[in-house]
C-alpha positions in Angstrom: -0.1 -0.1 0.1 1.3 3.6 -0.6 1.0 6.7 1.1 -1.2 8.6 -1.2 -1.1 12.1 0.5 -4.6 12.4 0.9 -6.8 15.7 1.5 -4.8 17.7 3.8 -1.9 15.3 3.8 1.0 17.5 1.8 4.0 19.2 3.3 3.6 22.9 3.3 6.9 24.6 2.2 5.5 27.8 3.8 5.4 26.4 7.4 7.8 26.6 10.0 7.5 23.2 11.1 10.3 21.0 9.9 9.6 19.2 6.5 10.5 15.8 8.3 8.0 16.7 11.0 5.2 17.2 8.6 5.9 13.9 6.6 6.4 12.1 10.2 2.8 13.4 10.9 1.3 12.5 7.2 2.0 8.7 8.1 1.0 8.8 11.3 -2.2 10.1 10.2 -2.4 7.4 7.3 -2.1 4.6 10.1 -4.3 6.1 12.3 -6.8 6.4 9.9 -6.4 2.7 8.6 -5.4 3.5 4.9 -1.9 2.0 6.2 -2.7 -1.1 8.1 -0.5 -3.4 10.3 2.0 -5.0 8.4 1.6 -2.6 5.3 5.3 -1.8 3.9 6.2 1.8 3.5 7.0 3.1 0.1 10.7 3.2 -0.2 12.7 6.4 0.7 13.1 7.3 -2.7 9.5 7.2 -3.7 8.3 9.3 -0.5 11.0 12.0 -1.8 9.7 12.0 -4.8 6.3 12.2 -4.1 6.5 15.1 -1.7 9.2 16.4 -3.2 11.7 16.2 -0.1 15.4 15.0 0.3 16.3 11.5 1.0 17.9 12.2 4.2 14.2 14.5 5.2 12.7 11.4 4.6 15.0 9.5 6.0 14.7 11.5 9.3 10.9 11.1 9.6 10.8 7.9 9.1 13.4 6.9 12.0 11.6 9.0 14.2 8.6 6.4 13.5 10.7 3.8 14.3 12.1 5.0 17.0 8.5 5.5 18.5 8.0 1.7 17.7 5.3 2.5 14.9 7.4 1.4 12.4 9.8 -1.4 11.7 12.8 -2.0 9.4 13.4 -5.0 7.9 16.9 -5.9 6.2 15.8 -6.5 2.8 12.4 -6.3 2.8 11.7 -2.4 3.5 10.1 -0.6 6.8 6.8 -1.9 8.1 3.6 -0.7 10.1 4.5 -1.7 13.5 1.8 -0.7 15.4 -1.8 0.2 14.8 -2.7 3.8 16.0 -6.5 4.9 16.8 -6.7 8.6 16.9 -9.7 9.1 19.1 -10.1 12.8 18.2 -9.2 16.1 19.7 -9.2 16.1 23.6 -8.6 19.2 25.6 -7.6 18.0 29.5 -7.6 20.7 32.1 -4.4 21.1 34.5 -4.4 19.0 37.4 -4.2 21.6 40.3 -6.9 23.8 38.9 -9.3 21.0 38.1 -9.0 19.8 42.0 -8.9 23.2 43.3 -12.3 23.7 41.2 -13.8 21.0 42.7 -12.8 21.4 46.6 -10.7 18.2 46.6 -7.6 18.8 48.6 -4.4 18.3 46.3 -0.9 18.9 46.1 2.0 19.3 43.8 4.9 18.2 45.6 8.4 19.3 43.6 10.5 16.4 43.7 13.7 17.8 41.8 14.7 20.1 38.9 17.7 18.5 36.8 19.7 19.6 33.8 19.8 15.9 31.6 20.4 14.9 28.1 17.6 14.4 26.1 16.8 10.6 25.0 15.2 9.6 22.0 11.5 10.1 22.5 12.2 13.8 24.5 14.6 14.8 21.5 11.6 14.0 19.0 9.0 15.9 20.9 11.6 18.8 21.2 12.2 18.5 17.9 16.5 18.9 19.2 19.1 16.2 18.6 19.2 13.2 21.3 21.5 14.2 23.9 20.9 17.6 23.8 20.7 19.3 27.7 17.1 20.0 28.8 15.4 20.8 31.8 13.2 18.5 33.8 10.8 19.1 36.4 9.9 15.9 38.5 6.8 16.1 40.4 4.5 14.1 42.5 0.7 14.9 42.2 -1.4 13.8 45.5 -4.8 14.0 46.7 -5.7 13.7 50.2 -2.0 13.2 50.8 -2.2 10.0 48.8 0.0 10.2 45.5 -2.3 9.6 42.1 0.3 10.6 39.5 4.1 11.0 38.6 4.5 14.6 36.5 7.7 15.3 34.2 8.2 18.2 32.4 11.0 18.7 29.9 11.8 22.2 28.7 14.7 23.3 26.6 17.8 24.2 28.5 18.5 27.8 28.9 21.7 29.0 30.5 20.6 32.1 31.4 17.4 30.7 33.1 17.2 31.4 36.6 14.2 29.5 38.2 13.3 29.3 41.8 12.0 25.9 43.0 9.4 27.7 44.9 7.8 28.5 41.5 7.5 25.1 39.9 5.3 23.4 42.3 1.7 24.4 40.7 2.2 26.4 37.4 1.1 23.9 34.4 3.4 23.3 31.4 1.8 26.4 29.2 2.5 28.7 32.4 6.2 27.2 32.5 6.8 27.8 28.4 5.3 31.4 28.6 7.8 32.3 31.5 11.0 30.3 30.2 10.5 31.3 26.5 10.1 34.8 24.8 7.8 33.4 21.6 4.1 33.3 21.9 2.3 30.3 22.3 0.4 28.2 19.6 -0.8 25.4 19.9 -0.7 22.0 22.1 -0.8 18.3 21.1 -2.4 16.3 23.6 -2.2 12.1 23.7 -3.8 10.0 26.2 -3.0 5.9 26.4 -3.2 3.2 28.7 0.1 1.7 29.8 1.8 -0.4 32.5 3.4 1.0 35.5 7.6 0.9 34.9 9.3 0.1 38.0 10.5 3.7 38.6 7.0 5.1 38.2 5.1 2.4 40.3 7.7 3.3 43.1 6.4 7.1 43.1 2.7 6.0 43.0 2.6 3.0 45.5 1.5 0.6 43.0 2.6 -2.7 41.8 4.9 -2.5 38.5 3.1 -3.8 35.5 -0.3 -2.2 36.8 -2.5 -0.4 34.6 -1.6 3.6 34.5 -3.0 6.2 32.2 -0.1 8.5 30.4 -1.1 11.9 29.4 1.6 13.4 27.3 1.5 17.3 25.9 3.7 18.7 23.4 3.3 22.6 23.4 4.6 24.7 20.2 5.1 28.2 19.7 3.2 29.9 17.0 6.3 29.7 14.7 6.0 26.2 14.9 8.6 25.3 17.0 8.6 22.9 20.0 8.5 24.7 23.4 8.2 22.0 26.1 7.0 18.6 26.8 5.3 17.0 29.4 4.2 13.4 30.7 2.1 12.6 33.3 1.2 8.9 34.5 -1.8 8.4 36.9 -2.7 5.3 38.3 -5.3 3.5 36.6 -7.3 3.0 39.9 -7.5 6.6 40.6 -8.3 8.6 37.4 -10.5 8.2 34.5 -11.1 10.3 31.4 -14.7 11.3 30.8 -15.3 13.1 27.7 -18.1 15.1 26.2 -18.5 14.5 22.3 -20.3 17.5 20.4 -22.4 15.3 17.9 -22.6 18.0 15.4 -18.4 17.6 15.3 -18.5 13.9 14.9 -15.9 12.8 12.0 -18.1 12.7 8.7 -17.0 10.3 5.9 -14.9 12.6 4.1 -12.7 12.8 7.1 -13.9 15.6 9.6 -13.0 15.7 13.4 -14.9 15.1 16.2 -14.0 18.0 19.2 -14.2 16.2 22.9 -13.9 18.0 26.3 -11.9 15.4 28.4 -11.1 15.9 31.9 -9.6 13.5 34.2 -11.8 12.7 37.3 -10.3 10.6 40.6 -12.2 7.7 41.0 -14.2 6.4 44.0 
C-alpha cells in the first residue's frame, strides 16, 4: 500500500514546521485512519522523496522518528513496515490537575521532587525537535490527592543557561505557564495524547503501586506560534485513581470525508 497524500496531507513548504516533522505526521495520520494497516510496507525513501519533493535525508529522518517510536519497523532487505496500529480518538482538551482539583474542592498537592539538567533521550528529543543528547531541563513532581500519590509528572523544557528558576515557583504551574515564563515566543498550539500503559518499576515506586499495574499516561507537547517545539510534559496517573470523561459534540463527529470529532476531556478521581 502506498502513502497517497490524501486531503490536507501535503508538506507545506511555507510552514515553520520542519518538513521531516510534517511527513512524519502525515504517515502517522495514514496509519491512524486505516489507510496504512498493520504489516503494510512503507514506500521506499526515494519514492516518498519524489512524492513529497523532499530530500532522501529529510524522508529518512521522518522514518527514523517513527521507527524509534515503535510505529514502524525496518526489515533488512525487505523494507520498512507498519509495526503498530494507531487509533486516533479525536481532539481532547484536559484541564490542568491543580486547577481542576481546586475547582472541585478536593485537597490536592503538587510536590516538587527535583529539577535537573539532563541529556534528552530519543523520545524527548523527538518531541522537542532537538538532537538526542541535547541538554534539557527536567521538572519532576508528585501529584497527591488527600495526601495519597495519584500521579507522577515530568516536564521537559529546552535548557537556557541564562534562566533563573526558583524551586518555589515550580510546584503548581501548568506546562503552558512554564513555557510562557521560560521562552520569549508566543504559544501557538498544543498536542495531547492519552493512552493506557503498564506502570514501570520507577513510576510504580513513586505511585505506591506494583510494577505492571495499569496506568493512564497523558502526554502534552506545546508549540510556539512560529511552529517551534517549546515544552513536553508526561504525566502518569494510577489507573485505579483516575479515569477520563469526554463530552462529544454530535455536530462535530467525523463525517465520511474525514471531519474531526471534538471532545472536551477531563481527568477525574475514582471513588
